[in-house]
Biopython code that builds the backbone (N, CA, C, O; Angstrom):
import numpy as np
from Bio.PDB.StructureBuilder import StructureBuilder

atoms = [
    (1, "MET", "N", (0.850, -1.169, 0.018)),
    (1, "MET", "CA", (-0.138, 0.006, -0.010)),
    (1, "MET", "C", (0.833, 1.308, 0.044)),
    (1, "MET", "O", (1.782, 1.339, 0.827)),
    (2, "ALA", "N", (0.574, 2.239, -0.722)),
    (2, "ALA", "CA", (1.260, 3.512, -0.878)),
    (2, "ALA", "C", (1.243, 4.186, 0.456)),
    (2, "ALA", "O", (0.330, 3.957, 1.249)),
    (3, "ARG", "N", (2.188, 4.981, 0.722)),
    (3, "ARG", "CA", (2.327, 5.715, 2.173)),
    (3, "ARG", "C", (1.190, 6.649, 2.266)),
    (3, "ARG", "O", (0.557, 6.656, 3.322)),
    (4, "ASN", "N", (0.815, 7.498, 1.235)),
    (4, "ASN", "CA", (-0.199, 8.529, 1.433)),
    (4, "ASN", "C", (-1.471, 8.055, 1.043)),
    (4, "ASN", "O", (-2.149, 8.853, 0.396)),
    (5, "THR", "N", (-1.974, 6.902, 1.294)),
    (5, "THR", "CA", (-3.217, 6.346, 0.910)),
    (5, "THR", "C", (-3.973, 5.913, 2.133)),
    (5, "THR", "O", (-3.464, 5.401, 3.130)),
    (6, "CYS", "N", (-5.329, 6.193, 1.932)),
    (6, "CYS", "CA", (-6.307, 5.826, 3.054)),
    (6, "CYS", "C", (-6.427, 4.303, 3.016)),
    (6, "CYS", "O", (-6.529, 3.693, 1.951)),
    (7, "GLU", "N", (-6.412, 3.712, 4.204)),
    (7, "GLU", "CA", (-6.540, 2.300, 4.349)),
    (7, "GLU", "C", (-8.005, 1.916, 4.076)),
    (7, "GLU", "O", (-8.200, 0.759, 3.702)),
    (8, "SER", "N", (-8.907, 2.622, 4.194)),
    (8, "SER", "CA", (-10.350, 2.260, 3.994)),
    (8, "SER", "C", (-10.779, 2.453, 2.533)),
    (8, "SER", "O", (-11.420, 1.557, 1.984)),
    (9, "SER", "N", (-10.477, 3.511, 1.916)),
    (9, "SER", "CA", (-10.948, 3.792, 0.684)),
    (9, "SER", "C", (-9.949, 3.478, -0.431)),
    (9, "SER", "O", (-10.323, 3.245, -1.580)),
    (10, "GLY", "N", (-8.619, 3.479, -0.041)),
    (10, "GLY", "CA", (-7.611, 3.141, -0.909)),
    (10, "GLY", "C", (-7.358, 4.386, -1.879)),
    (10, "GLY", "O", (-6.686, 4.240, -2.900)),
    (11, "GLU", "N", (-7.858, 5.481, -1.565)),
    (11, "GLU", "CA", (-7.541, 6.726, -2.384)),
    (11, "GLU", "C", (-6.326, 7.490, -1.743)),
    (11, "GLU", "O", (-6.008, 7.412, -0.557)),
    (12, "LYS", "N", (-5.683, 8.255, -2.722)),
    (12, "LYS", "CA", (-4.461, 8.958, -2.232)),
    (12, "LYS", "C", (-4.893, 10.366, -1.497)),
    (12, "LYS", "O", (-5.884, 10.997, -1.864)),
    (13, "LEU", "N", (-4.109, 10.756, -0.504)),
    (13, "LEU", "CA", (-4.430, 11.917, 0.173)),
    (13, "LEU", "C", (-3.586, 13.024, -0.376)),
    (13, "LEU", "O", (-2.459, 12.743, -0.784)),
    (14, "PRO", "N", (-4.041, 14.305, -0.425)),
    (14, "PRO", "CA", (-3.278, 15.467, -0.860)),
    (14, "PRO", "C", (-2.036, 15.591, -0.063)),
    (14, "PRO", "O", (-2.141, 15.435, 1.153)),
    (15, "ARG", "N", (-0.811, 15.863, -0.600)),
    (15, "ARG", "CA", (0.420, 16.110, 0.176)),
    (15, "ARG", "C", (0.207, 17.238, 1.098)),
    (15, "ARG", "O", (0.674, 17.148, 2.233)),
    (16, "TRP", "N", (-0.490, 18.362, 0.718)),
    (16, "TRP", "CA", (-0.548, 19.615, 1.484)),
    (16, "TRP", "C", (-1.286, 19.264, 2.755)),
    (16, "TRP", "O", (-0.848, 19.749, 3.799)),
    (17, "SER", "N", (-2.270, 18.542, 2.797)),
    (17, "SER", "CA", (-3.001, 18.244, 4.060)),
    (17, "SER", "C", (-2.068, 17.387, 4.966)),
    (17, "SER", "O", (-2.168, 17.467, 6.191)),
    (18, "ILE", "N", (-1.202, 16.606, 4.395)),
    (18, "ILE", "CA", (-0.358, 15.850, 5.279)),
    (18, "ILE", "C", (0.746, 16.734, 5.941)),
    (18, "ILE", "O", (1.113, 16.565, 7.104)),
    (19, "PHE", "N", (1.243, 17.690, 5.108)),
    (19, "PHE", "CA", (2.298, 18.560, 5.716)),
    (19, "PHE", "C", (1.629, 19.527, 6.568)),
    (19, "PHE", "O", (2.217, 19.842, 7.602)),
    (20, "LYS", "N", (0.493, 20.055, 6.314)),
    (20, "LYS", "CA", (-0.248, 20.912, 7.185)),
    (20, "LYS", "C", (-0.378, 20.365, 8.612)),
    (20, "LYS", "O", (-0.207, 21.083, 9.597)),
    (21, "ARG", "N", (-0.688, 19.064, 8.682)),
    (21, "ARG", "CA", (-0.845, 18.415, 10.029)),
    (21, "ARG", "C", (0.565, 18.326, 10.693)),
    (21, "ARG", "O", (0.573, 18.382, 11.923)),
    (22, "THR", "N", (1.609, 18.210, 10.125)),
    (22, "THR", "CA", (2.895, 18.237, 10.717)),
    (22, "THR", "C", (3.145, 19.587, 11.437)),
    (22, "THR", "O", (3.747, 19.593, 12.511)),
    (23, "LEU", "N", (2.745, 20.610, 10.928)),
    (23, "LEU", "CA", (2.984, 21.927, 11.547)),
    (23, "LEU", "C", (2.142, 22.237, 12.689)),
    (23, "LEU", "O", (2.481, 23.132, 13.463)),
    (24, "ILE", "N", (1.003, 21.531, 12.873)),
    (24, "ILE", "CA", (0.196, 21.690, 14.075)),
    (24, "ILE", "C", (0.519, 20.804, 15.187)),
    (24, "ILE", "O", (0.680, 19.595, 15.024)),
    (25, "LYS", "N", (0.623, 21.424, 16.386)),
    (25, "LYS", "CA", (1.274, 20.641, 17.508)),
    (25, "LYS", "C", (0.152, 19.634, 18.071)),
    (25, "LYS", "O", (0.505, 18.528, 18.480)),
    (26, "LYS", "N", (-1.025, 19.969, 18.087)),
    (26, "LYS", "CA", (-2.089, 19.058, 18.642)),
    (26, "LYS", "C", (-2.180, 17.851, 17.640)),
    (26, "LYS", "O", (-1.985, 17.985, 16.432)),
    (27, "ARG", "N", (-2.489, 16.680, 18.238)),
    (27, "ARG", "CA", (-2.515, 15.494, 17.451)),
    (27, "ARG", "C", (-3.933, 15.226, 16.822)),
    (27, "ARG", "O", (-4.530, 14.159, 16.968)),
    (28, "TYR", "N", (-4.381, 16.233, 16.152)),
    (28, "TYR", "CA", (-5.693, 15.860, 15.424)),
    (28, "TYR", "C", (-5.422, 14.996, 14.305)),
    (28, "TYR", "O", (-4.378, 15.062, 13.655)),
    (29, "PRO", "N", (-6.449, 14.108, 14.057)),
    (29, "PRO", "CA", (-6.234, 13.184, 12.970)),
    (29, "PRO", "C", (-6.440, 13.920, 11.523)),
    (29, "PRO", "O", (-7.025, 15.000, 11.437)),
    (30, "ILE", "N", (-5.950, 13.291, 10.501)),
    (30, "ILE", "CA", (-6.144, 13.757, 9.181)),
    (30, "ILE", "C", (-7.412, 12.958, 8.670)),
    (30, "ILE", "O", (-7.516, 11.735, 8.764)),
    (31, "GLU", "N", (-8.335, 13.773, 8.135)),
    (31, "GLU", "CA", (-9.523, 13.202, 7.659)),
    (31, "GLU", "C", (-9.467, 12.905, 6.107)),
    (31, "GLU", "O", (-9.122, 13.740, 5.271)),
    (32, "CYS", "N", (-9.827, 11.689, 5.848)),
    (32, "CYS", "CA", (-9.788, 11.302, 4.373)),
    (32, "CYS", "C", (-10.892, 12.043, 3.701)),
    (32, "CYS", "O", (-12.049, 11.942, 4.108)),
    (33, "PRO", "N", (-10.529, 12.866, 2.571)),
    (33, "PRO", "CA", (-11.533, 13.718, 1.938)),
    (33, "PRO", "C", (-12.539, 12.728, 1.095)),
    (33, "PRO", "O", (-13.596, 13.185, 0.659)),
    (34, "HIS", "N", (-12.183, 11.392, 0.887)),
    (34, "HIS", "CA", (-13.019, 10.539, 0.152)),
    (34, "HIS", "C", (-14.000, 9.845, 0.954)),
    (34, "HIS", "O", (-15.145, 9.785, 0.508)),
    (35, "CYS", "N", (-13.714, 9.269, 2.154)),
    (35, "CYS", "CA", (-14.529, 8.369, 2.931)),
    (35, "CYS", "C", (-14.780, 8.930, 4.362)),
    (35, "CYS", "O", (-15.619, 8.429, 5.110)),
    (36, "GLY", "N", (-14.010, 9.993, 4.701)),
    (36, "GLY", "CA", (-14.174, 10.528, 6.083)),
    (36, "GLY", "C", (-13.456, 9.837, 7.213)),
    (36, "GLY", "O", (-13.555, 10.280, 8.357)),
    (37, "ASN", "N", (-12.706, 8.725, 6.928)),
    (37, "ASN", "CA", (-12.092, 8.018, 7.821)),
    (37, "ASN", "C", (-10.925, 8.842, 8.530)),
    (37, "ASN", "O", (-10.305, 9.658, 7.846)),
    (38, "GLU", "N", (-10.614, 8.670, 9.817)),
    (38, "GLU", "CA", (-9.623, 9.431, 10.476)),
    (38, "GLU", "C", (-8.323, 8.578, 10.401)),
    (38, "GLU", "O", (-8.243, 7.386, 10.698)),
    (39, "LEU", "N", (-7.258, 9.428, 9.930)),
    (39, "LEU", "CA", (-5.905, 8.670, 9.746)),
    (39, "LEU", "C", (-4.888, 9.399, 10.569)),
    (39, "LEU", "O", (-4.915, 10.629, 10.627)),
    (40, "TYR", "N", (-3.995, 8.693, 11.207)),
    (40, "TYR", "CA", (-2.950, 9.102, 12.196)),
    (40, "TYR", "C", (-1.532, 8.880, 11.491)),
    (40, "TYR", "O", (-1.351, 8.071, 10.582)),
    (41, "PHE", "N", (-0.611, 9.663, 12.007)),
    (41, "PHE", "CA", (0.761, 9.295, 11.678)),
    (41, "PHE", "C", (1.246, 8.145, 12.513)),
    (41, "PHE", "O", (0.831, 8.034, 13.666)),
    (42, "THR", "N", (2.082, 7.298, 12.017)),
    (42, "THR", "CA", (2.590, 6.158, 12.722)),
    (42, "THR", "C", (3.801, 6.752, 13.751)),
    (42, "THR", "O", (4.440, 7.774, 13.499)),
    (43, "ALA", "N", (3.944, 6.123, 14.656)),
    (43, "ALA", "CA", (4.967, 6.587, 15.756)),
    (43, "ALA", "C", (6.360, 6.845, 15.138)),
    (43, "ALA", "O", (7.061, 7.771, 15.547)),
    (44, "LYS", "N", (6.715, 6.090, 14.239)),
    (44, "LYS", "CA", (7.959, 6.183, 13.519)),
    (44, "LYS", "C", (7.880, 7.507, 12.732)),
    (44, "LYS", "O", (8.845, 8.271, 12.734)),
    (45, "SER", "N", (6.783, 7.783, 12.080)),
    (45, "SER", "CA", (6.748, 9.002, 11.282)),
    (45, "SER", "C", (6.723, 10.323, 12.194)),
    (45, "SER", "O", (7.187, 11.387, 11.784)),
    (46, "LEU", "N", (6.158, 10.176, 13.435)),
    (46, "LEU", "CA", (6.136, 11.356, 14.254)),
    (46, "LEU", "C", (7.625, 11.649, 14.712)),
    (46, "LEU", "O", (8.116, 12.777, 14.711)),
    (47, "LYS", "N", (8.210, 10.618, 15.060)),
    (47, "LYS", "CA", (9.613, 10.662, 15.553)),
    (47, "LYS", "C", (10.571, 11.322, 14.388)),
    (47, "LYS", "O", (11.488, 12.113, 14.610)),
    (48, "LEU", "N", (10.216, 10.894, 13.269)),
    (48, "LEU", "CA", (10.949, 11.509, 11.967)),
    (48, "LEU", "C", (10.710, 12.976, 11.957)),
    (48, "LEU", "O", (11.631, 13.781, 11.822)),
    (49, "SER", "N", (9.424, 13.326, 12.106)),
    (49, "SER", "CA", (9.092, 14.758, 11.949)),
    (49, "SER", "C", (9.739, 15.652, 13.146)),
    (49, "SER", "O", (10.124, 16.803, 12.938)),
    (50, "PHE", "N", (9.818, 15.071, 14.313)),
    (50, "PHE", "CA", (10.486, 15.668, 15.392)),
    (50, "PHE", "C", (11.993, 15.947, 15.260)),
    (50, "PHE", "O", (12.555, 16.826, 15.913)),
    (51, "LEU", "N", (12.674, 15.066, 14.288)),
    (51, "LEU", "CA", (13.977, 15.243, 13.846)),
    (51, "LEU", "C", (14.178, 16.076, 12.757)),
    (51, "LEU", "O", (15.217, 16.736, 12.739)),
    (52, "LEU", "N", (13.356, 16.177, 11.812)),
    (52, "LEU", "CA", (13.361, 17.046, 10.513)),
    (52, "LEU", "C", (12.985, 18.375, 10.634)),
    (52, "LEU", "O", (13.544, 19.277, 10.009)),
    (53, "ILE", "N", (12.019, 18.552, 11.445)),
    (53, "ILE", "CA", (11.465, 20.060, 11.444)),
    (53, "ILE", "C", (12.592, 21.068, 12.020)),
    (53, "ILE", "O", (12.783, 22.161, 11.489)),
    (54, "PRO", "N", (13.321, 20.621, 13.143)),
    (54, "PRO", "CA", (14.234, 21.637, 13.707)),
    (54, "PRO", "C", (15.525, 21.794, 12.915)),
    (54, "PRO", "O", (16.464, 22.439, 13.381)),
    (55, "ILE", "N", (15.576, 21.230, 11.763)),
    (55, "ILE", "CA", (16.707, 21.451, 10.848)),
    (55, "ILE", "C", (16.837, 22.990, 10.379)),
    (55, "ILE", "O", (17.933, 23.550, 10.355)),
    (56, "ILE", "N", (15.784, 23.552, 10.054)),
    (56, "ILE", "CA", (15.771, 24.843, 9.548)),
    (56, "ILE", "C", (16.327, 25.838, 10.598)),
    (56, "ILE", "O", (17.263, 26.557, 10.251)),
    (57, "PRO", "N", (15.812, 25.944, 11.900)),
    (57, "PRO", "CA", (16.438, 26.827, 12.763)),
    (57, "PRO", "C", (17.827, 26.489, 13.143)),
    (57, "PRO", "O", (18.638, 27.404, 13.288)),
    (58, "ILE", "N", (18.181, 25.223, 13.321)),
    (58, "ILE", "CA", (19.570, 24.905, 13.541)),
    (58, "ILE", "C", (20.593, 25.186, 12.422)),
    (58, "ILE", "O", (21.745, 25.550, 12.660)),
    (59, "LEU", "N", (20.106, 24.996, 11.212)),
    (59, "LEU", "CA", (20.813, 25.402, 10.064)),
    (59, "LEU", "C", (21.174, 26.932, 9.931)),
    (59, "LEU", "O", (22.288, 27.374, 9.647)),
    (60, "PHE", "N", (20.005, 27.677, 10.194)),
    (60, "PHE", "CA", (20.105, 29.107, 10.219)),
    (60, "PHE", "C", (21.063, 29.603, 11.204)),
    (60, "PHE", "O", (21.868, 30.491, 10.925)),
    (61, "THR", "N", (20.983, 28.986, 12.475)),
    (61, "THR", "CA", (21.838, 29.343, 13.606)),
    (61, "THR", "C", (23.361, 29.105, 13.175)),
    (61, "THR", "O", (24.206, 29.987, 13.327)),
    (62, "LEU", "N", (23.644, 27.890, 12.644)),
    (62, "LEU", "CA", (25.040, 27.670, 12.410)),
    (62, "LEU", "C", (25.469, 28.536, 11.308)),
    (62, "LEU", "O", (26.581, 29.052, 11.414)),
    (63, "LEU", "N", (24.778, 28.771, 10.289)),
    (63, "LEU", "CA", (25.244, 29.613, 9.123)),
    (63, "LEU", "C", (25.444, 30.947, 9.604)),
    (63, "LEU", "O", (26.414, 31.567, 9.169)),
    (64, "TYR", "N", (24.655, 31.500, 10.458)),
    (64, "TYR", "CA", (24.797, 32.826, 10.892)),
    (64, "TYR", "C", (26.011, 32.969, 11.782)),
    (64, "TYR", "O", (26.695, 33.989, 11.712)),
    (65, "LEU", "N", (26.301, 32.003, 12.605)),
    (65, "LEU", "CA", (27.564, 31.997, 13.378)),
    (65, "LEU", "C", (28.802, 31.854, 12.621)),
    (65, "LEU", "O", (29.849, 32.310, 13.080)),
    (66, "TRP", "N", (28.760, 31.233, 11.458)),
    (66, "TRP", "CA", (29.886, 31.027, 10.616)),
    (66, "TRP", "C", (30.087, 32.186, 9.719)),
    (66, "TRP", "O", (30.968, 32.123, 8.862)),
    (67, "ASP", "N", (29.351, 33.231, 9.839)),
    (67, "ASP", "CA", (29.388, 34.494, 8.994)),
    (67, "ASP", "C", (29.238, 34.235, 7.542)),
    (67, "ASP", "O", (30.002, 34.750, 6.726)),
    (68, "VAL", "N", (28.265, 33.443, 7.204)),
    (68, "VAL", "CA", (27.965, 33.115, 5.911)),
    (68, "VAL", "C", (27.292, 34.387, 5.200)),
    (68, "VAL", "O", (26.392, 34.985, 5.790)),
    (69, "PRO", "N", (27.717, 34.789, 3.966)),
    (69, "PRO", "CA", (26.941, 35.958, 3.522)),
    (69, "PRO", "C", (25.439, 35.780, 3.466)),
    (69, "PRO", "O", (24.919, 34.693, 3.216)),
    (70, "GLU", "N", (24.737, 36.936, 3.718)),
    (70, "GLU", "CA", (23.270, 36.882, 3.876)),
    (70, "GLU", "C", (22.536, 36.328, 2.699)),
    (70, "GLU", "O", (21.584, 35.568, 2.876)),
    (71, "LYS", "N", (22.965, 36.697, 1.424)),
    (71, "LYS", "CA", (22.414, 36.046, 0.204)),
    (71, "LYS", "C", (22.440, 34.589, 0.249)),
    (71, "LYS", "O", (21.460, 33.891, -0.010)),
    (72, "VAL", "N", (23.729, 34.096, 0.627)),
    (72, "VAL", "CA", (23.878, 32.504, 0.571)),
    (72, "VAL", "C", (22.952, 32.025, 1.707)),
    (72, "VAL", "O", (22.226, 31.048, 1.521)),
    (73, "LEU", "N", (22.960, 32.654, 2.815)),
    (73, "LEU", "CA", (22.124, 32.180, 3.995)),
    (73, "LEU", "C", (20.769, 32.030, 3.631)),
    (73, "LEU", "O", (20.141, 31.015, 3.932)),
    (74, "GLY", "N", (20.211, 33.089, 2.926)),
    (74, "GLY", "CA", (18.657, 33.109, 2.422)),
    (74, "GLY", "C", (18.453, 32.104, 1.398)),
    (74, "GLY", "O", (17.468, 31.369, 1.463)),
    (75, "ILE", "N", (19.298, 32.006, 0.455)),
    (75, "ILE", "CA", (19.207, 30.797, -0.549)),
    (75, "ILE", "C", (19.188, 29.496, 0.049)),
    (75, "ILE", "O", (18.392, 28.646, -0.349)),
    (76, "THR", "N", (20.032, 29.266, 1.008)),
    (76, "THR", "CA", (20.198, 27.907, 1.677)),
    (76, "THR", "C", (18.850, 27.687, 2.425)),
    (76, "THR", "O", (18.153, 26.701, 2.186)),
    (77, "ILE", "N", (18.549, 28.516, 3.223)),
    (77, "ILE", "CA", (17.295, 28.379, 4.154)),
    (77, "ILE", "C", (16.135, 28.016, 3.171)),
    (77, "ILE", "O", (15.450, 27.005, 3.322)),
    (78, "PHE", "N", (15.963, 28.904, 2.163)),
    (78, "PHE", "CA", (14.835, 28.617, 1.175)),
    (78, "PHE", "C", (14.986, 27.255, 0.548)),
    (78, "PHE", "O", (13.996, 26.540, 0.396)),
    (79, "ALA", "N", (16.159, 26.879, 0.190)),
    (79, "ALA", "CA", (16.162, 25.605, -0.425)),
    (79, "ALA", "C", (15.932, 24.432, 0.471)),
    (79, "ALA", "O", (15.365, 23.432, 0.030)),
    (80, "VAL", "N", (16.319, 24.500, 1.635)),
    (80, "VAL", "CA", (16.059, 23.475, 2.719)),
    (80, "VAL", "C", (14.713, 23.426, 2.987)),
    (80, "VAL", "O", (14.171, 22.322, 2.939)),
    (81, "THR", "N", (13.969, 24.539, 3.299)),
    (81, "THR", "CA", (12.560, 24.633, 3.484)),
    (81, "THR", "C", (11.738, 24.167, 2.331)),
    (81, "THR", "O", (10.734, 23.482, 2.527)),
    (82, "LEU", "N", (12.089, 24.479, 1.246)),
    (82, "LEU", "CA", (11.281, 23.991, -0.056)),
    (82, "LEU", "C", (11.490, 22.519, -0.126)),
    (82, "LEU", "O", (10.538, 21.815, -0.459)),
    (83, "SER", "N", (12.669, 21.974, 0.160)),
    (83, "SER", "CA", (12.892, 20.539, -0.013)),
    (83, "SER", "C", (12.114, 19.721, 1.113)),
    (83, "SER", "O", (11.687, 18.586, 0.902)),
    (84, "LEU", "N", (11.978, 20.335, 2.228)),
    (84, "LEU", "CA", (11.248, 19.711, 3.289)),
    (84, "LEU", "C", (9.672, 19.847, 2.877)),
    (84, "LEU", "O", (8.946, 18.893, 3.159)),
    (85, "LEU", "N", (9.208, 20.783, 2.339)),
    (85, "LEU", "CA", (7.815, 20.874, 1.928)),
    (85, "LEU", "C", (7.501, 19.870, 0.896)),
    (85, "LEU", "O", (6.436, 19.253, 0.908)),
    (86, "ILE", "N", (8.492, 19.685, -0.076)),
    (86, "ILE", "CA", (8.248, 18.720, -1.169)),
    (86, "ILE", "C", (8.375, 17.280, -0.762)),
    (86, "ILE", "O", (7.564, 16.457, -1.184)),
    (87, "PHE", "N", (9.394, 16.928, 0.071)),
    (87, "PHE", "CA", (9.708, 15.486, 0.253)),
    (87, "PHE", "C", (9.172, 14.954, 1.535)),
    (87, "PHE", "O", (8.989, 13.741, 1.629)),
    (88, "PHE", "N", (8.886, 15.797, 2.594)),
    (88, "PHE", "CA", (8.351, 15.257, 3.773)),
    (88, "PHE", "C", (7.051, 14.339, 3.712)),
    (88, "PHE", "O", (6.962, 13.300, 4.366)),
    (89, "PRO", "N", (5.996, 14.837, 2.822)),
    (89, "PRO", "CA", (4.835, 14.055, 2.812)),
    (89, "PRO", "C", (5.057, 12.597, 2.290)),
    (89, "PRO", "O", (4.230, 11.711, 2.506)),
    (90, "PHE", "N", (6.279, 12.381, 1.552)),
    (90, "PHE", "CA", (6.736, 11.082, 1.038)),
    (90, "PHE", "C", (7.328, 10.302, 2.166)),
    (90, "PHE", "O", (7.265, 9.076, 2.079)),
    (91, "LEU", "N", (7.897, 10.844, 3.219)),
    (91, "LEU", "CA", (8.674, 10.252, 4.236)),
    (91, "LEU", "C", (7.778, 9.585, 5.366)),
    (91, "LEU", "O", (8.118, 8.614, 6.042)),
    (92, "VAL", "N", (6.515, 10.307, 5.460)),
    (92, "VAL", "CA", (5.689, 9.799, 6.508)),
    (92, "VAL", "C", (4.663, 8.708, 6.084)),
    (92, "VAL", "O", (4.232, 8.623, 4.934)),
    (93, "LYS", "N", (4.318, 7.910, 7.069)),
    (93, "LYS", "CA", (3.106, 6.826, 6.834)),
    (93, "LYS", "C", (1.978, 7.076, 7.674)),
    (93, "LYS", "O", (2.153, 7.472, 8.826)),
    (94, "LEU", "N", (0.877, 6.890, 7.224)),
    (94, "LEU", "CA", (-0.382, 7.018, 7.861)),
    (94, "LEU", "C", (-0.978, 5.703, 8.227)),
    (94, "LEU", "O", (-0.745, 4.718, 7.527)),
    (95, "THR", "N", (-1.760, 5.630, 9.319)),
    (95, "THR", "CA", (-2.431, 4.454, 9.642)),
    (95, "THR", "C", (-3.899, 4.802, 10.244)),
    (95, "THR", "O", (-4.099, 5.959, 10.614)),
    (96, "ASP", "N", (-4.818, 3.940, 10.340)),
    (96, "ASP", "CA", (-6.054, 4.304, 10.827)),
    (96, "ASP", "C", (-6.173, 4.223, 12.400)),
    (96, "ASP", "O", (-7.179, 4.630, 12.982)),
    (97, "LYS", "N", (-5.109, 3.684, 13.045)),
    (97, "LYS", "CA", (-4.986, 3.515, 14.577)),
    (97, "LYS", "C", (-4.017, 4.508, 14.993)),
    (97, "LYS", "O", (-2.984, 4.694, 14.349)),
    (98, "GLU", "N", (-4.336, 5.218, 16.147)),
    (98, "GLU", "CA", (-3.504, 6.135, 16.793)),
    (98, "GLU", "C", (-2.508, 5.358, 17.552)),
    (98, "GLU", "O", (-2.891, 4.473, 18.317)),
    (99, "GLU", "N", (-1.154, 5.646, 17.385)),
    (99, "GLU", "CA", (0.008, 4.860, 18.055)),
    (99, "GLU", "C", (0.543, 5.881, 19.029)),
    (99, "GLU", "O", (0.499, 7.089, 18.795)),
    (100, "SER", "N", (1.034, 5.375, 20.098)),
    (100, "SER", "CA", (1.758, 6.206, 21.041)),
    (100, "SER", "C", (3.248, 6.220, 20.712)),
    (100, "SER", "O", (3.802, 5.316, 20.088)),
    (101, "LEU", "N", (3.800, 7.211, 21.134)),
    (101, "LEU", "CA", (5.291, 7.622, 20.666)),
    (101, "LEU", "C", (6.257, 6.454, 21.462)),
    (101, "LEU", "O", (7.266, 6.001, 20.921)),
    (102, "TYR", "N", (5.887, 6.111, 22.572)),
    (102, "TYR", "CA", (6.679, 5.242, 23.418)),
    (102, "TYR", "C", (6.323, 3.886, 23.661)),
    (102, "TYR", "O", (7.026, 3.184, 24.388)),
]
sb = StructureBuilder()
sb.init_structure("model")
sb.init_model(0)
sb.init_chain("A")
sb.init_seg("    ")
for serial, (resi, resn, name, xyz) in enumerate(atoms, 1):
    if name == "N":
        sb.init_residue(resn, " ", resi, " ")
    sb.init_atom(name, np.array(xyz, "f"), 0.0, 1.0, " ", f" {name:<3s}", serial, name[0])
structure = sb.get_structure()
C-alpha cells in the first residue's frame, strides 16, 4: 500500500494536507476527503518529523554563526525549507489507528 493512501478507501491523500498536519502541535487526525476515515501518523513518522523540522532553525543558527553572506544564507534556508515541503509527505506513513510515541 502506498504511504499517503487511506486504508479504508484506497484513495491517495493530498500532500498539502499531510504537511499541514505536521505543523500543528495538537494531534488531530487527518480526515480522508473521500470516505471521512480518520488517519494518524505512525509513531515512526512522528519521531522522524521531530527530527526533521528543527533542521531549519539549527541550520540558520549555524550559518549565521559562521558569518556566511546573507544572500547565501537566504538561498540555503529557502532551499532546505522547500525541499522539506516537497519531500516530507513522502517520508511519513499514515495508519487508521493512533499509536503512542513510546
